[in-house]
C-alpha positions as CSV (number, residue, x, y, z in Angstrom):
1,M,-25.5,36.0,-19.5
2,K,-22.5,34.6,-17.9
3,E,-24.1,34.2,-14.5
4,P,-26.3,31.1,-15.2
5,I,-23.2,29.4,-16.7
6,L,-21.1,30.1,-13.8
7,R,-23.8,29.1,-11.4
8,A,-24.3,25.8,-13.1
9,V,-20.5,25.1,-12.9
10,A,-20.2,26.3,-9.3
11,M,-23.1,24.3,-8.0
12,P,-23.7,20.9,-9.7
13,P,-27.1,19.3,-9.7
14,R,-28.4,17.7,-6.5
15,L,-31.2,15.3,-5.6
16,F,-32.5,16.0,-2.1
17,W,-29.3,17.8,-1.2
18,A,-27.0,14.9,-2.3
19,P,-25.0,14.8,-5.5
20,M,-27.1,13.7,-8.5
21,V,-25.2,10.7,-9.8
22,P,-24.4,8.9,-6.5
23,A,-28.0,9.6,-5.2
24,M,-29.5,8.1,-8.4
25,A,-27.2,5.1,-8.1
26,N,-28.2,4.6,-4.5
27,L,-31.9,4.7,-5.3
28,G,-31.4,2.6,-8.4
29,I,-29.9,-0.2,-6.3
30,Q,-32.1,0.1,-3.2
31,F,-35.5,0.5,-4.8
32,P,-35.4,-2.9,-6.4
33,M,-34.4,-4.4,-3.1
34,L,-37.4,-2.7,-1.5
35,F,-39.8,-4.2,-4.0
36,V,-38.2,-7.7,-3.5
37,L,-38.7,-7.4,0.3
38,I,-42.3,-6.4,-0.3
39,T,-42.9,-9.5,-2.3
40,K,-41.2,-11.7,0.4
41,D,-43.5,-10.3,3.2
42,I,-40.6,-8.8,5.0
43,N,-41.1,-5.4,6.7
44,P,-40.0,-2.8,4.1
45,L,-39.1,-0.2,6.8
46,T,-35.7,-1.9,7.2
47,I,-34.7,-1.1,3.6
48,V,-36.3,2.4,3.9
49,A,-34.0,3.0,6.9
50,T,-31.0,1.9,4.9
51,I,-32.0,4.2,2.0
52,L,-32.2,7.2,4.4
53,I,-28.8,6.3,6.1
54,A,-27.1,5.9,2.8
55,H,-28.6,9.2,1.5
56,L,-27.4,11.0,4.7
57,I,-23.9,9.6,4.0
58,L,-24.1,10.9,0.4
59,I,-25.2,14.3,1.7
60,A,-22.2,14.4,4.0
61,A,-19.9,13.4,1.2
62,G,-21.5,15.9,-1.1
63,A,-20.9,18.7,1.4
64,K,-17.3,17.8,1.6
65,E,-16.8,17.4,-2.2
66,P,-19.6,19.2,-4.1
67,H,-18.4,17.9,-7.5
68,L,-18.6,14.2,-6.6
69,S,-21.0,13.5,-9.6
70,N,-18.5,15.0,-12.0
71,M,-15.7,13.0,-10.5
72,M,-17.6,9.8,-10.9
73,K,-18.6,10.7,-14.5
74,S,-15.0,11.5,-15.4
75,R,-13.7,8.2,-14.1
76,G,-15.3,6.4,-17.0
77,P,-17.4,3.3,-17.2
78,F,-14.6,0.9,-16.6
79,I,-11.3,1.1,-14.6
80,K,-8.5,0.1,-16.9
81,T,-5.8,-2.2,-15.6
82,Y,-2.4,-2.4,-17.3
83,K,-0.2,-5.4,-17.3
84,N,3.6,-4.9,-17.6
85,I,5.4,-6.8,-20.3
86,Y,8.7,-6.5,-18.5
87,P,9.1,-7.8,-15.0
88,E,9.4,-4.4,-13.2
89,K,7.6,-2.9,-10.2
90,G,4.9,-0.3,-10.8
91,T,2.4,0.3,-13.6
92,K,3.6,1.4,-16.9
93,L,1.3,3.2,-19.3
94,A,3.3,2.3,-22.4
95,P,3.5,-1.4,-23.5
């Protein structure tokens, strides 16, 4: 019973050997560009080549860090910036 849980934690989901979240983001950005190029009568093979190159880069990054999807999800939807009230160097978490 513990084996499927450990396997799911040890090997996160992948989409064509790339981490799931970055691969879906890549496809979500480049597929609309592909359809726009098709309507503009431009050769769509150029964007297909960029999709493949970007996916190969994601595969290499996923091989180096297999939990890249979880790292992206844990970052949150927005990066918070903090402004210091007092004129000091560095970022303070407290106001």
